[in-house]
C-alpha positions in Angstrom: 122.1 205.1 128.0 122.6 202.2 130.5 122.6 198.6 129.3 122.0 195.9 131.8 123.1 192.5 130.5 124.5 189.0 131.2 127.4 187.8 129.0 126.5 185.0 126.6 122.7 185.4 127.2 120.0 186.8 125.0 121.3 190.2 125.8 124.2 189.5 123.5 121.9 190.2 120.6 121.0 193.7 121.9 124.7 194.3 122.7 125.6 193.6 119.1 122.9 196.0 117.8 124.2 198.8 120.1 127.7 198.2 118.9 126.6 198.1 115.2 124.9 201.5 115.8 128.1 203.0 117.4 125.9 204.0 120.3 127.4 205.4 123.5 126.2 203.4 126.5 127.3 202.1 129.9 127.3 198.4 130.5 126.1 196.9 133.8 126.6 193.1 134.2 123.7 191.4 135.9 124.9 188.2 137.6 121.9 185.9 137.3 123.3 182.9 139.4 124.0 185.4 142.2 120.4 186.7 142.0 121.3 190.2 140.9 118.1 190.4 139.0 116.1 190.2 142.2 117.9 192.9 144.1 115.9 196.0 144.9 118.0 198.4 142.8 117.5 196.2 139.7 113.8 195.5 140.4 113.3 199.3 140.6 114.3 199.6 136.9 112.9 196.3 135.7 110.1 194.8 137.9 110.1 191.7 135.7 113.6 190.8 137.0 114.6 189.8 133.5 117.5 190.7 131.2 118.2 192.7 129.2 117.1 196.2 130.3 118.0 199.4 128.4 117.6 202.6 130.4 117.2 205.4 127.9 118.5 208.9 128.2 115.2 210.1 129.6 115.5 207.6 132.4 112.8 205.3 131.2 113.4 201.5 131.0 112.8 199.2 128.0 112.6 195.5 128.6 112.2 192.4 126.3 114.6 191.7 123.4 112.0 192.3 120.7 111.0 195.7 122.0 114.5 196.9 122.6 115.6 195.8 119.2 112.6 197.4 117.5 113.1 200.7 119.3 116.8 200.8 118.4 116.0 200.0 114.8 113.3 202.6 114.5 115.2 205.4 116.3 118.2 205.0 114.0 116.7 205.3 110.5 120.0 206.1 108.8 121.4 202.7 109.8 118.5 201.0 107.9 118.5 198.2 110.4 114.7 198.0 110.2 113.3 197.6 106.7 111.1 200.2 105.1 109.4 197.6 103.0 106.3 196.2 104.8 106.9 192.6 103.7 110.6 192.6 104.8 109.6 194.5 108.1 107.0 191.8 108.8 109.5 189.0 108.3 111.9 190.7 110.7 109.2 190.9 113.4 108.2 187.3 112.6 111.8 186.1 113.1 112.2 188.1 116.4 109.0 186.5 117.8 110.0 183.0 116.6 113.6 183.1 118.0 112.7 184.7 121.3 109.4 183.1 122.0 109.9 179.6 120.6 113.5 178.7 120.0 114.7 180.4 123.2 111.5 180.4 125.3 110.4 176.8 124.6 113.5 175.1 123.2 116.7 176.4 124.9 114.8 177.2 128.1 114.2 173.5 128.6 117.9 172.9 128.3 119.2 175.8 130.4 116.3 176.1 132.9 115.0 172.6 133.2 113.6 173.0 136.7 111.1 175.7 135.5 109.5 172.9 133.5 109.6 170.1 136.0 110.9 169.8 139.6 111.2 166.0 139.2 114.9 165.3 138.5 114.0 162.0 136.9 112.2 163.9 134.2 115.1 166.3 133.4 116.7 164.3 130.6 113.4 163.9 128.8 112.6 167.7 129.1 116.1 168.6 127.9 115.9 166.1 125.0 112.5 167.6 123.9 114.1 171.1 124.1 116.9 170.0 121.8 114.5 168.4 119.4 112.4 171.6 119.3 115.4 173.8 118.6 116.6 171.5 115.8 113.1 171.5 114.2 112.9 175.3 114.5 116.3 175.7 113.0 115.2 173.7 109.9 112.2 176.1 109.5 114.4 179.2 109.7 117.0 177.6 107.4 114.4 177.3 104.7 113.4 180.9 105.2 116.9 182.3 105.0 117.9 180.2 101.9 119.4 182.4 99.2 119.9 185.4 101.5 122.9 186.7 103.4 120.7 188.0 106.2 117.1 187.6 107.4 115.7 190.5 105.5 118.2 190.4 102.6 120.4 193.1 104.1 121.5 193.3 107.8 118.7 194.2 110.2 117.9 193.9 113.9 116.8 190.3 113.3 120.3 189.1 112.6 121.9 189.7 116.0 118.9 188.1 117.7 119.1 185.1 115.4 122.8 185.0 116.1 122.5 184.6 119.9 120.7 181.2 119.5 123.1 180.2 116.8 125.9 181.0 119.3 124.2 178.8 121.9 123.9 176.0 119.4 127.7 176.3 118.8 128.4 176.1 122.5 126.1 173.1 122.9 127.3 171.4 119.7 123.7 171.4 118.2 124.2 171.2 114.5 123.1 174.2 112.4 121.5 173.6 109.0 123.7 174.8 106.1 122.1 178.2 105.5 122.0 179.1 109.2 125.6 177.9 109.5 126.6 180.3 106.8 124.7 183.1 108.5 126.4 182.3 111.8 129.9 182.4 110.2 128.9 185.7 108.4 127.9 187.2 111.7 131.1 186.1 113.4 133.1 187.9 110.7 131.4 191.3 111.5 133.7 193.6 113.5 130.9 194.7 115.9 130.1 191.0 116.7 133.8 190.3 117.4 134.1 193.4 119.7 131.0 192.3 121.7 132.2 188.7 122.1 135.6 189.8 123.2 134.0 192.2 125.7 131.8 189.4 127.0 134.9 187.2 127.6 134.8 184.8 124.7 137.8 183.4 122.7 137.0 184.1 119.1 139.3 181.4 117.8 137.2 178.8 119.4 133.9 180.0 118.0 132.6 178.5 114.8 135.2 175.8 114.9 133.1 173.5 117.0 129.9 174.3 115.2 128.9 171.8 112.6 126.7 172.3 109.6 123.9 169.7 109.4 123.4 168.0 106.1 
């Protein structure tokens, strides 16, 4: 398989799942600032010009974090990364949607891609502040949901690497993580597959988790 990704982006979540599954895949770095995602060769495999993209062995492309994560979980049943229990499976899907659609798409997007929400530079600080407030509110909601559990569904699942990438962003931006999410983030950082991915993506492991602060 071929995996098209950008280090430190939402694709990190999928990268972790692939590593956890011990999958064999080729990595292709998509340089977003350079506009690689708009180049004809990339548009040919992903007309949305988004990342990540997973080109499967049959040559077909999968896009969207939730869809790729779901497919990987369902096609590797022995790993048990997608719960068999309907309630737990539903919670996994719920978390994927909330993280990608709201925390990332509405919260962090306002911080990282402010100009997509307003072209008026005078409004940028307010837009970014709202994004941060939304992220913190959503973190409190997820914190309550994960209380008493090591992972989103009790045991490790495809939801955890996806949750991890926004926790990772919070660490880099010094956005406080509520106590249960902070514990989840530290637990994820201790996983060998996560450490391999972060090293491959160019991050210094010693600096991660040290700057993150647990909110009271």
